[in-house]
N, C-alpha and C positions, 0 to 999 in steps of 0.2 A: 066814599068807598063804593065802587061799582060792584055789580053782581059777580063778576069774574073773581075779584079779590075775595069776596065773601065766600064763594064756593071753594076757592083754593085754601083759604084759612080754615074752613070747615073740614075739609079733607085732612088737612095737617093736624088739626086738633083731634079728630076722630082716630087717626092713625096712631097718634101719641097715646091717647087714652087706651086704645086696644092693646098697644104694645106694653104699656106699663101695668095694666090691671088685668091682663089676659089670664093669669093664674086664678084669680078670684072669680072672674067671669066663667072660666071653664068649670070650676067647682059648682057654681050656681046653676049653669046649664045642665051639668050632669045630674044634679039633684032634682031639678024642676022641669026638665025636658025629657028627651029620650034617655033611657038608662044606658049610657055608654060610658066608657072609661074617660075621665077628664083629660087624659093625654091627647086624645083625638080632637077634642074641642080646642085644646091649647094649640095643637098643630094648625088647625084651620084658622084660628084667631091670629096666630103669628103670621101666617101666609097672607091673610087679608091686610094686616098692618103693613107688611113690607110692600104689598101691591099698591096700597094707597100712597105710600111714600114715593114709589117709582112713578105712579101715574100723575101725582102732583108735580113732580119734577118735569115730566114730559109735557104736561099741560102748560106749565110755566114757560117752557121753551117755545112751544107752539104759539102761545099768546104773545110772547115777546117778538117772535118773528113776524107775526101778523100786525104788529104795532098796536096791540090792544093794551099793553102794559109798558110803562115808561122804563127806561134803562135803570134809573136809580132804584125804583121799586123792585124791578126784576132782580137786581144784584142783592138787595136786602133779603128778598124772599127766597132766593136760591141758596144763599148762605144759611139762612135759618132752616130751610127744608133739609138740606144735606147734613147739617150738623145734628139736628134732631133725629133725622132718619138713621144716621150711622149709630148714634148713641142708643136710641131706643131699639133699633133692630138688632144691634149687638147684644143688648141686654135680653131681648126676647129670645134670640137664638141660643144664648147661654142658658136661660131657664129651660128652654125646650130640650136642649141637649142633656141637661141634668135630669129632666123628667124621663127621657127615653133611656137613660142609663148608658 
């Protein structure tokens, strides 16, 4: 596994963890960092998670076009990225909408 794949998988894992556990992370940050409402932390964490999914997809496409990633690996990674991205981002946006009321 070369450095590009490690970086892309790292971004994907980080985005998934931020999307799934952003509610707990926002409570933690609210209690142990600046005393701000957790909903603002949740909003920022959700946006970071979505940005990481989008940037991973764009980087995958760029690396594929530059022939740094093989077609088979590109197809597998793009399916995993889009599937995880849609499910996790959908969940994160649902939780965020419930928090904002």
